[in-house]
C-alpha positions as CSV (number, residue, x, y, z in Angstrom):
1,M,120.7,165.4,134.3
2,T,120.0,169.1,134.6
3,V,118.0,170.0,137.7
4,P,115.0,172.1,136.7
5,S,114.3,175.4,138.5
6,A,111.4,175.7,140.8
7,I,109.3,177.4,138.1
8,Q,110.2,174.7,135.6
9,A,109.5,171.9,138.1
10,R,106.0,173.4,138.8
11,V,105.2,173.6,135.1
12,L,106.3,170.0,134.7
13,D,104.2,168.9,137.6
14,Q,101.2,170.7,136.1
15,K,101.8,169.0,132.8
16,G,102.2,165.6,134.4
17,A,99.1,166.0,136.5
18,R,96.9,167.1,133.5
19,R,98.2,164.1,131.5
20,L,97.5,161.8,134.4
21,G,93.8,162.9,134.2
22,L,93.6,162.3,130.5
23,G,95.3,158.9,130.8
24,A,92.9,158.0,133.6
25,G,89.8,159.1,131.5
26,L,91.0,157.0,128.5
27,G,91.8,154.1,130.8
28,L,88.3,154.2,132.3
29,A,86.6,154.1,128.9
30,G,89.0,151.4,127.7
31,A,88.5,149.3,130.8
32,I,84.7,149.4,130.3
33,A,85.1,148.2,126.7
34,L,87.9,145.7,127.2
35,I,87.0,144.1,130.6
36,V,83.6,145.1,131.9
37,V,81.4,144.7,128.8
38,P,83.0,141.3,127.6
39,L,82.7,139.9,131.1
40,V,79.1,141.0,131.5
41,F,78.3,139.4,128.1
42,L,79.9,136.1,129.1
43,F,78.2,135.9,132.5
44,V,74.8,136.8,131.0
45,A,75.2,134.3,128.2
46,A,76.3,131.6,130.6
47,D,73.6,132.2,133.3
48,F,70.7,133.8,131.5
49,P,71.1,132.9,127.8
50,G,68.6,134.3,125.3
51,G,68.3,136.8,122.5
52,F,71.6,138.4,121.8
53,F,73.2,136.8,124.8
54,V,73.9,133.4,123.3
55,L,77.4,132.2,122.6
56,D,77.2,132.4,118.8
57,S,79.3,133.9,116.0
58,L,77.4,137.2,116.2
59,M,78.1,137.7,119.9
60,V,81.7,136.7,119.4
61,E,82.1,139.2,116.6
62,V,80.4,142.0,118.4
63,T,82.5,141.3,121.5
64,S,85.6,141.3,119.4
65,V,84.8,144.7,118.0
66,I,84.2,146.1,121.5
67,V,87.5,144.5,122.7
68,L,89.3,146.2,119.7
69,A,87.9,149.5,120.7
70,G,88.9,149.0,124.3
71,A,92.4,148.0,123.4
72,L,92.7,151.1,121.2
73,L,91.6,153.3,124.1
74,L,94.0,151.6,126.5
75,I,96.9,152.0,124.0
76,F,96.2,155.7,124.0
77,S,95.8,155.7,127.8
78,L,99.2,154.1,128.2
79,I,100.7,156.5,125.7
80,V,99.3,159.5,127.7
81,Y,100.3,157.9,131.0
82,R,103.8,157.4,129.6
83,N,103.9,161.1,128.5
84,S,102.8,162.1,132.0
85,F,105.5,160.0,133.7
86,S,108.1,161.3,131.2
87,A,107.3,164.9,132.2
88,L,107.4,164.0,135.9
89,R,110.7,162.0,135.6
90,K,112.4,165.3,134.7
91,V,111.8,166.4,138.3
92,D,111.9,162.9,139.8
93,P,114.0,160.2,138.1
94,R,112.0,157.4,139.8
95,F,109.2,157.9,137.2
96,Y,111.6,156.5,134.5
97,V,110.7,152.8,135.3
98,A,107.0,153.6,135.1
99,S,107.5,155.3,131.7
100,V,109.4,152.3,130.2
101,L,106.8,149.8,131.5
102,C,104.0,151.8,129.9
103,I,105.8,151.5,126.5
104,L,105.9,147.7,126.9
105,G,102.2,147.8,127.8
106,S,101.4,149.7,124.7
107,L,103.1,147.0,122.6
108,G,101.0,144.4,124.5
109,F,97.7,146.0,123.6
110,L,98.8,146.3,120.0
111,L,99.3,142.5,120.0
112,L,95.8,142.1,121.7
113,L,94.4,144.1,118.8
114,V,95.9,141.6,116.4
115,A,94.5,138.6,118.4
116,A,91.0,140.2,118.6
117,A,91.1,140.6,114.8
118,L,92.0,137.0,114.4
119,V,89.2,135.9,116.7
120,A,86.7,138.0,114.8
121,G,87.8,136.4,111.5
122,N,87.6,132.8,112.9
123,S,84.5,133.0,115.2
124,A,82.6,130.1,113.5
125,S,85.4,127.6,113.8
126,L,86.3,128.8,117.3
127,L,82.7,128.3,118.5
128,T,82.6,124.8,117.1
129,C,85.7,123.9,119.1
130,V,84.5,125.6,122.3
131,H,81.1,123.9,122.5
132,G,79.8,126.4,125.0
133,Q,82.8,126.3,127.4
134,P,84.5,129.7,127.3
135,S,87.4,128.3,129.4
136,H,88.4,126.2,126.3
137,A,88.8,129.3,124.1
138,L,92.5,129.6,124.4
139,S,93.2,126.0,123.6
140,C,90.8,126.1,120.7
141,L,92.4,129.2,119.3
142,E,95.8,127.6,119.7
143,S,94.7,124.5,117.7
144,G,93.1,126.5,114.9
145,Q,95.3,129.6,114.9
146,P,98.5,129.1,116.9
147,F,99.8,132.5,116.0
148,G,96.6,134.0,117.4
149,A,97.0,132.2,120.7
150,V,100.6,133.1,121.1
151,T,99.8,136.7,120.2
152,A,97.0,136.9,122.7
153,L,99.1,135.5,125.5
154,L,102.1,137.7,124.8
155,G,99.9,140.7,124.4
156,F,98.2,140.0,127.8
157,L,101.6,139.6,129.5
158,L,103.0,142.8,128.1
159,G,99.7,144.6,128.8
160,W,99.9,143.4,132.4
161,I,103.4,144.7,132.6
162,G,102.1,148.1,131.4
163,G,99.6,148.0,134.2
164,V,102.4,147.5,136.7
165,G,104.0,150.7,135.2
166,I,100.7,152.6,135.7
167,M,100.5,151.3,139.3
168,I,104.1,152.4,140.1
169,G,103.6,155.8,138.4
170,L,100.4,156.5,140.3
171,F,102.0,155.5,143.6
172,L,104.9,157.9,143.0
173,A,102.5,160.6,141.8
174,G,100.4,160.1,144.9
175,N,103.4,160.7,147.1
176,R,104.6,163.7,145.1
177,F,101.2,165.4,145.0
178,R,100.2,164.2,148.5
179,S,97.1,162.7,146.9
180,G,95.3,159.9,148.7
181,S,93.2,159.3,145.6
182,L,96.2,158.6,143.4
183,S,97.8,156.3,146.0
184,G,94.5,154.5,146.4
185,S,94.2,154.2,142.7
186,A,97.7,152.5,142.6
187,T,96.5,150.1,145.3
188,V,93.3,149.2,143.4
189,Y,95.3,148.7,140.2
190,G,97.6,146.3,142.1
191,L,94.6,144.3,143.2
192,L,93.2,144.3,139.6
193,L,96.5,143.0,138.3
194,L,96.5,140.2,140.7
195,I,92.9,139.2,139.8
196,L,93.7,139.3,136.0
197,L,96.4,136.7,136.6
198,V,93.8,134.2,137.8
199,P,92.4,133.3,134.3
200,L,96.0,132.7,133.1
201,A,96.8,130.6,136.2
202,S,93.6,128.6,135.7
203,L,94.9,127.3,132.4
204,F,97.6,125.4,134.3
205,V,96.1,124.6,137.7
206,A,92.5,124.2,139.0
207,I,91.3,127.3,140.9
208,P,88.0,127.0,142.7
209,D,85.3,129.7,142.3
210,V,87.3,131.5,139.6
211,A,84.1,133.0,138.2
212,Y,83.2,134.7,141.5
213,L,86.7,136.1,141.9
214,L,86.5,137.5,138.3
215,L,83.4,139.4,139.3
216,L,85.7,141.8,141.2
217,A,87.6,142.7,138.0
218,P,85.0,145.0,136.5
219,L,84.6,146.8,139.8
220,F,88.3,147.4,140.2
221,A,88.7,148.2,136.5
222,L,86.3,151.1,137.1
223,V,87.4,152.2,140.6
224,A,91.1,152.4,139.8
225,P,91.0,154.9,136.9
226,G,88.1,156.7,138.6
227,L,90.3,157.4,141.6
228,A,93.2,158.3,139.4
229,L,91.0,160.8,137.5
230,H,89.7,162.4,140.7
231,G,93.2,162.6,142.2
232,S,94.8,164.1,139.0
233,L,92.0,166.7,138.7
234,R,92.4,167.7,142.3
235,A,96.3,167.9,141.9
236,T,95.9,170.0,138.8
237,R,93.6,172.5,140.6
238,L,96.0,172.7,143.5
239,L,99.1,173.2,141.2
240,T,97.4,175.9,139.1
241,G,95.8,177.6,142.1
242,T,92.2,177.1,141.0
243,A,91.2,174.8,143.9
């Protein structure tokens, strides 16, 4: 690998920092659509049902469309993050792992797009099976549309791996740019990834107070890319001398 000159390294750092900001912005919008809005809908429908917030085919279809939009945004976010880490790995080879993991994450969100489309097309039969218990959704989807269940599970796992790539890349970027916001974002992403494993684990073992723990997911889903966006913008200003 050819070692870039100081000027080339600075240009690559600037490119990487700018793309980090764009990836974080897309990730923030995607997290709102994919995690925050669906969770809010489910909690309101469960605790304060009425009007639109009733677990019926309309709500499932609307939520599926929002999830589709969120998955698209996160796919673009992972692509941009991957481009950022690709630029930075030319000056620091450690970013290579983060870049590869982001590619896997992009594939995962593509599979989630397919799964969300299947849910939107089978909302009536899915609701008949669920009977008001959202925790039964995966088993019902598996019985009625096994390809959809496998696709959703594989998509989630690959998307989760992509999140690990973002966490690693942000941690390395925080060290490289001496940014507490980027390092903090990596930490919050790590906590979010742990929380997102809870619904998957609850399919196999009983976990008490799962609902209360999941309440932290929307918060972390907003804070993590928000810190990354702040840190990347500050790093860009410092690198370009506009701070």
